[in-house]
N, C-alpha and C positions, 0 to 999 in steps of 0.2 A: 795770283790775282784773278778773281772771277769777273765775268762779264758785267754783272751789276755794279761792281766797284769801279770798273773801267768807265762805264757809262756815267756813273755819278761824278767821278772825278773830272771827266771832260766837261760835263755840264757846269760843275762848280768852278772850274778854271775859267770858263767863259763868263759866268755871272760875277765872279770876283775880280775879273780882269787880271788874273795871275798875281794877285796881291801877296804881300809878305804874310798876311794873316792866313791866306789859303795855304801857302807853302808850310807854315807852322802847323796848321791843323791836320794836314795830310801826313806830316812827318812825325808828330809827337806820339809817344807811347804812354804818356801820362793821362790816365783816365780822369784824374781830378781836374786837369786843365780842360779836357773836353767837356766834362760835366759843368764846369764854370761857365762855359759858352752858352749852355742851355738856360742859365738863370740870370746872366749878366744883362743889365739894361743896354739897349742900343745895338744889340748884335743883329747883323743882317740875316735875312732868312737863309741864304746859302750857307752861312757859318753854322747856324743852328742845325740845319739839315745834315751837314757834313759831320758835325760832332755827334748828333743823335745816331746816325747810321753807324759810325765807327764804334760807339758804345754798344749799340744794339747787337751788332754781329759779334762783339766780344762777350756778350752775355751780361752786360752791366745794366741792371734794371733802372738806373737813374734816367735812362733814355726813354722809358715807357711812355710817359705823357706826351713828350715832343713827337715821338713816332706815331702815336694815335692821332694827334692833330694833323700830321703830315699825311697819314693814310686817308684822311677825309679832305684833302686839299683839292682845289679845282684843277691843278696841273697834273695830268696823268703821270709824267715821269717822277714827280715827287711821291705820288701814291705808290708807284711801283717800288721805288727804293725803300720807302717806309715798310711796305709789306715784306720785302726781302729781309730787312733787318728784324722786324717783329717775329718772323718765322724762326729766326735763329736766337732770339733773345731768351726764350725759355721762361717767360713771365706767365704765371697762371692766369693773369687778368686778360691776356691777349685775346683769347677766343671770345670771351664775353664782350669785350670792346668791339671786336670785328663783327660779331653778331648784331650788336646795337647799331653799328654804322650800316650794315647791309640791309637791315629791316627798317631804317628810318626813311619814311616816304618823303620827307622834306629834303633829303639829301640823296635820293635815289640816282641822280645823275652821276654821282661819285661813288656808287656802290660796287663797281666792277672789281676793284682791287681788294676791298674787304671780302667779297664773295670768293675770289681766288685764294685769299689767305685762309679762309675757313676750310676750303678743300685741302689745302696743304697741311693745316693743323690737325685735321681729322679728330677734332675735339667733340665732346658730347653736345656742344652748342651748334655744331656745324650743320647737321642734317635739318633740325627744326628751323634754323634761320634760313637755309636755302629753300626749304619748302615754302615758308612764309613769303619770302621775296619773290619766288617764282609764281606763286598763286596770284600775287598782285600784278605781275607782268602779263598774265593771261587775259587781261581785260582787253576789249576791242580797242584798236588804234593806240595801244601803249607805245610810246616812243623809245623805250629802253630795251630794245631787242638784244643788244650786246650783253646786258646784265642778265636777261632771261636765258640767253644761250649759255652763258657762263654757269648759271644755276643748273641747267639741264646737264651740261657736261660734268659739272661737279658732283651732282647727285649720282650720275652714272659711275664716276670714279670712286665715290664712297660706297656704292653698292648696297645701300640700306633699304630694306623692305618697306619702311615707312614712306619712301619716295614714290612707290609704284602708282598710287592714285594720281598725284599731280603730274607725273610723267605721262600717264595715259591721257590726261587732259591736254598736255602739251602737244600730243599727236595731232590735234585738230588745228594747230597753228602752222601754216606752211613754212615759216621761217625757222621753226623749231622741230618739225616732224622728224627729219632725218636724225638729228642729234638725239631726239627722244627715243627713237627706235634703238639706237646704239646704247643709250643709257639703260633702257629697260633690259636689254640683252645682258648687261653686266650685273643685274640684280639676281642673286640665286633664287631659283624656283623653290617654293614651299613644298615640302613633302606631304603627300596625302597620308592621312591617318587611317 
C-alpha cells in the first residue's frame, strides 16, 4: 500500500464518518461497481473520489473525467490524489487535460498539481505548457510563486533546450533565481558546430 493510498483512505474515512459505503468501496474488487459510483446520482464527493482513484490506479479509463475534475479542485489533497491516479491511468488524454488546466489563467490558483503531473508524464505537451505557465508567472507581483517554482523545477527535471530562455528570465526573480540556476544546469549544453 503506497503513501498516497494511505493518505486518501484516511481522509475518506473521516469524510464518510466510517460508513458502510466507505468500507464497501475500499474493499470491492469489482470495477463495474466502482464505475457505477462515478455516474450514479446523489453520490457524495468522497465516494466519487475514492472510486475514481481506485479505477485510475488500476488503469480503468472510465475514471478519466472524474479524475480531471478532481485535479482542478480547490482542495489540494483532492488534486494530489487525482494527479497520482492520472499518472498511473495510462490514458493518452491525460497530458492534454493537464496542460489545459496548467495554462488556464482563470484557474491558476489550482495549477500546482497539473504542473507536477505534466513533469511526471514527460509528454510532448509538458514543456510547452510549463513554459507558457511560467512566462505568465514572471509578471511583477504575481501571487502564484509556488506554481512558478514548480514550473522552474519541472523544466529543469525535463531538461529540454526550449526552456532555456524562460529559465534565464526567471533568474531575475529572487524567489525563483536559485531554482532557475539549478534547472539551467540540468539542460544539456548545445554543441558548437
